[in-house]
VOLUM-462399 format. One record per residue (C-alpha): y negated, z negated, x; residue number from 1. Coordinates in steps of 0.2 Angstrom, whole numbers, plus 5000, padded with zeros to 4 digits. Each point is the difference from the previous one (the first is absolute). Layout:
N
@v: Y	w: Z	u: X	num: NUM
...
END
This chain:
85
@v: 5000	w: 5000	u: 5000	num: 1
@v: 4983	w: 5004	u: 5006	num: 2
@v: 4986	w: 4987	u: 4999	num: 3
@v: 4981	w: 5001	u: 5003	num: 4
@v: 4987	w: 4987	u: 5004	num: 5
@v: 4985	w: 5000	u: 4988	num: 6
@v: 4987	w: 4988	u: 4993	num: 7
@v: 4996	w: 4999	u: 4981	num: 8
@v: 4983	w: 4995	u: 4996	num: 9
@v: 4998	w: 4992	u: 4983	num: 10
@v: 4984	w: 4995	u: 4990	num: 11
@v: 5003	w: 4988	u: 4986	num: 12
@v: 4985	w: 5000	u: 4987	num: 13
@v: 5011	w: 4993	u: 4986	num: 14
@v: 5008	w: 4983	u: 5004	num: 15
@v: 5010	w: 5001	u: 4984	num: 16
@v: 5012	w: 5012	u: 5010	num: 17
@v: 5003	w: 4988	u: 5014	num: 18
@v: 5017	w: 4993	u: 4994	num: 19
@v: 5006	w: 5018	u: 4997	num: 20
@v: 4994	w: 5006	u: 5017	num: 21
@v: 5009	w: 4985	u: 5009	num: 22
@v: 5016	w: 5005	u: 4990	num: 23
@v: 4998	w: 5018	u: 5007	num: 24
@v: 4997	w: 4994	u: 5017	num: 25
@v: 5015	w: 4988	u: 4999	num: 26
@v: 5011	w: 5015	u: 4994	num: 27
@v: 4995	w: 5010	u: 5016	num: 28
@v: 5000	w: 4984	u: 5012	num: 29
@v: 5014	w: 5007	u: 5011	num: 30
@v: 4988	w: 5013	u: 5006	num: 31
@v: 4984	w: 4989	u: 5002	num: 32
@v: 4996	w: 4996	u: 5018	num: 33
@v: 4985	w: 4990	u: 4996	num: 34
@v: 4987	w: 4997	u: 4987	num: 35
@v: 4981	w: 4994	u: 5001	num: 36
@v: 4990	w: 4996	u: 4985	num: 37
@v: 4981	w: 4997	u: 4999	num: 38
@v: 4992	w: 4993	u: 4985	num: 39
@v: 4983	w: 5007	u: 4999	num: 40
@v: 4992	w: 4988	u: 4988	num: 41
@v: 4982	w: 5006	u: 5001	num: 42
@v: 5006	w: 5017	u: 4993	num: 43
@v: 5014	w: 4992	u: 4989	num: 44
@v: 5014	w: 5011	u: 5008	num: 45
@v: 5015	w: 4997	u: 5011	num: 46
@v: 5004	w: 5012	u: 5015	num: 47
@v: 5018	w: 5000	u: 5006	num: 48
@v: 5008	w: 5010	u: 5014	num: 49
@v: 5019	w: 5002	u: 5001	num: 50
@v: 5008	w: 5006	u: 5016	num: 51
@v: 5017	w: 5009	u: 4996	num: 52
@v: 5014	w: 5008	u: 5009	num: 53
@v: 5010	w: 5009	u: 4987	num: 54
@v: 5006	w: 5017	u: 4995	num: 55
@v: 4986	w: 5011	u: 4994	num: 56
@v: 5006	w: 5001	u: 4982	num: 57
@v: 5000	w: 4981	u: 4999	num: 58
@v: 4982	w: 4999	u: 5007	num: 59
@v: 4994	w: 5012	u: 4988	num: 60
@v: 5010	w: 4992	u: 4985	num: 61
@v: 4992	w: 4983	u: 5005	num: 62
@v: 4982	w: 5006	u: 5001	num: 63
@v: 5003	w: 5010	u: 4984	num: 64
@v: 5006	w: 4985	u: 4990	num: 65
@v: 4986	w: 4989	u: 5007	num: 66
@v: 4987	w: 5014	u: 4997	num: 67
@v: 5005	w: 5001	u: 4982	num: 68
@v: 4996	w: 4982	u: 4996	num: 69
@v: 4984	w: 4999	u: 4990	num: 70
@v: 4985	w: 4995	u: 5011	num: 71
@v: 5010	w: 5003	u: 5016	num: 72
@v: 4998	w: 5014	u: 5013	num: 73
@v: 5011	w: 5004	u: 5015	num: 74
@v: 5000	w: 5012	u: 5014	num: 75
@v: 5012	w: 5004	u: 5014	num: 76
@v: 4996	w: 5003	u: 5019	num: 77
@v: 5015	w: 5006	u: 5009	num: 78
@v: 5003	w: 4998	u: 5019	num: 79
@v: 5009	w: 5013	u: 5010	num: 80
@v: 5014	w: 4988	u: 5004	num: 81
@v: 5016	w: 5006	u: 4992	num: 82
@v: 5017	w: 4992	u: 5003	num: 83
@v: 5018	w: 5003	u: 4996	num: 84
@v: 5010	w: 4986	u: 4994	num: 85
END
């Protein structure tokens, strides 16, 4: 299986979705290398970055599920690092 290293940037504007978001991240937990969350209280949003090492279809599926949550946006930045496992 071929995996890629990527970062998924997530902006949460609707905190009602946080429980669902955490459930999705838990579902893909085996691929998550690290996670950083920043509450930007002055703007009333949360900024989350997720580092992953996963098959490209899993990365796309994760970002797609997260991005479909109301009040949440997600974007992927892929590295050039590709591995065979």
